[in-house]
C-alpha positions in Angstrom: 214.3 147.5 -83.6 210.6 147.3 -83.2 208.2 144.1 -83.7 204.9 142.9 -83.2 202.9 139.4 -83.7 200.2 139.3 -86.0 197.6 136.6 -87.3 197.1 136.3 -90.9 193.3 136.6 -91.6 193.2 135.9 -95.3 191.0 132.9 -95.9 193.7 131.5 -98.6 196.5 132.7 -96.6 199.6 134.6 -98.5 199.2 133.5 -102.1 200.5 135.6 -104.8 198.1 138.9 -104.8 198.1 139.5 -100.9 201.8 138.8 -101.1 202.3 141.2 -103.8 200.3 143.7 -101.8 202.4 143.1 -98.4 205.4 143.3 -100.5 204.2 146.7 -102.2 203.4 148.1 -98.7 206.9 147.0 -97.3 208.5 148.9 -100.1 207.0 152.2 -99.0 209.6 152.3 -96.2 213.1 152.9 -95.7 213.3 150.5 -93.0 214.7 146.8 -93.2 211.3 144.7 -92.7 211.3 141.1 -92.1 209.1 138.4 -90.5 209.7 135.1 -88.7 207.3 132.1 -89.1 208.0 128.5 -87.8 211.7 129.5 -87.1 212.6 131.0 -90.5 212.9 134.7 -91.4 211.7 136.2 -94.5 212.2 139.5 -96.3 208.7 141.4 -96.6 210.0 143.1 -99.3 210.4 140.1 -101.7 207.4 138.3 -103.0 209.5 135.1 -103.4 210.6 135.2 -100.2 206.9 135.8 -98.7 205.4 133.0 -100.8 208.4 130.7 -99.7 207.3 130.9 -95.9 204.1 129.2 -96.9 201.8 131.2 -94.6 198.3 129.9 -94.3 195.0 131.7 -92.6 195.5 131.5 -88.9 199.2 131.4 -88.9 200.9 134.0 -86.7 203.9 135.7 -87.7 206.3 138.0 -86.0 207.2 141.1 -88.0 210.5 143.1 -87.4 211.2 146.7 -88.6 214.6 148.1 -88.1 215.3 151.5 -89.5 214.7 155.4 -89.6 210.8 154.9 -90.0 210.7 151.6 -88.1 207.7 152.7 -86.2 205.8 153.9 -89.0 206.8 150.9 -90.9 205.4 148.4 -88.4 202.2 150.3 -88.0 201.7 150.1 -91.8 202.3 146.6 -92.3 200.3 145.5 -89.3 197.3 147.6 -90.5 197.7 146.2 -94.1 197.6 142.7 -92.7 194.8 143.2 -90.6 192.8 144.8 -93.2 193.3 141.5 -95.1 195.8 142.5 -97.8 193.1 143.6 -100.5 191.0 140.5 -99.9 
């Protein structure tokens, strides 16, 4: 299992469009991809789970990837978030 903390830079946080982009990126990998925020764990492959976390701009989440392609998955997820998730 690998993990990394990352700060959400989107001005409006993870609303529907960036949450969908995050999930689409997560679905590219075989690994289980989750993240924690304020003590709660969310499945990065579920739009409802991501939206339910209520993440705003400037919030820090910790991504966890576990599986065959965990290193690649973590790098891809962090890059997608740092690139602004399409915004």
